[in-house]
N, C-alpha and C positions, 0 to 999 in steps of 0.2 A: 764268607762262611755260609755254605748252603745247609740250612737247617730244616728244610721242608721240601715237600714234593707238591706240585700243582697239576691239576687236570684242567685244561683250558678248552672251552668250546665256544666258537664264534659262528653265529649265523648271520649272513649278510643277504638282505633283500634289496635288489635294484630292479625297478620296473617289474617285469614278470619273471625275473631270474632270481634263483635262490642258490646260495652256496654255503657249505659248512666246512669249517676247519676245526680239527680236534688234535690235541697232542698232550703228552705228559712230559714234564721236565723237572729238574732240580731248581730250587729257588732259595733266596734269602728272605726271611719274613721277620720283621722287627717291629717291636712296639716301644714307643717312647712317649710318655705323658699323654696316653689315650689316643695317640695317632699311630697308624700302622704304615709300614713301607713294605712293598713286595718288589723284589728285584729278580729278574730272570732273563736269560738269553733265548732268543727265538731264531731258529735256522730252518729255512725251507729245504725240503728234500732235494738233494742234488745240487744245492747252491752252497758256495763257500761263505758268502756274506752272512754276518751275524748281526741281528738287531737286538740292542740292549733295551729292555723294557723296565720301566720304573713306574709303579703305582703308589701314590701317596693317598691314604684313606683316612678321613676324619669323620666325625659324627654326621656332618651335613654335606660333605663334598668328596670328590675323588679327582685327583690330578693325575693324568696319564701322560707319560713321555716315552716315545719310542725313538731310539737313536740308532740309525743304520743308514743304508743307502737312501732311504726316505726317512725324514725326521717328522714326527707328529707330536704336537702338543695340544692337549685338550683338558679343560676343567669341566667336571660334571656336577651339577647341583639339581636335585629333584625338582621337576616342574619348572625349570628355568632354561632360558636360552643364553649360552655363553660363547665367547669368541675363542677361536682356536687357530692353529697354524699348521700347514703342511709344507715342508721344504723338500723339493725334488731337485735332481740335477738340472732341471729346466727352469727353476725359479721357485718363488714362494707363492703359496695359495692361502688366502685368508678364508677361514671357515667359521661356521656357527654350528653349535650342537644344541639340539633340544632334547634334554634328558627327561624321559618319562618314567624311568625306574632306576634307582641307585640304592641298592640294599647290601649291607655288609653285616653278617650275623655269625656269632659263634654257635656251633652245633653242640648237642649234648655229648658227643664223643670227643670234644676238644678240638675238632677241626673247624675251619672257617669257610664261609661261602659268600662269594661276591656275585651279585647279579646286577648287570648294567644293560640298559636298553635306551637307545637314542637314535634320533634322526640326524644325519649329517647334511649340511647345506654348504654349497659353494656357489658364489655369485647369485645368492638369493634363491637358488633352485635346490630342491632336495635331491641329493645324489644317492641316498640309500638309508635303510634302516639297519641298525647293528644291534645284535643281541649277544651279549658276552656273559658267560658263566665261568667262574673259576672256583674250583674246590682246592683248599689249601690244607694239607695234612702235615703236621709237624713230625719230624723224625724222632 
């Protein structure tokens, strides 16, 4: 049941390179006992593969799972370092994320806004800084 629309913006900073991805898509947004779930599909232009994205949001954390050609599992807690995992066709990569901003707020107009900022580490080396913003508008 797709009951919302999202606008997603992801800025990635790796060394001196910056990239930005933006798109809008339909999503399912659910609330149960003070916890929120956001489910949506991501498809890159010109590609057939679909990545299923699931975000589980609570007062103090966000759990992210992306399931597609590459599987990503991360848990974000403000000002903490947590373990994560990336599964590729070439094997598994253990990761760490240092979350320096994880904010989820309801706006005056009834929409929701998620802001997530973190550094991703593989093999104890920072591979990039990720800045994710998602605006959730209920239909």
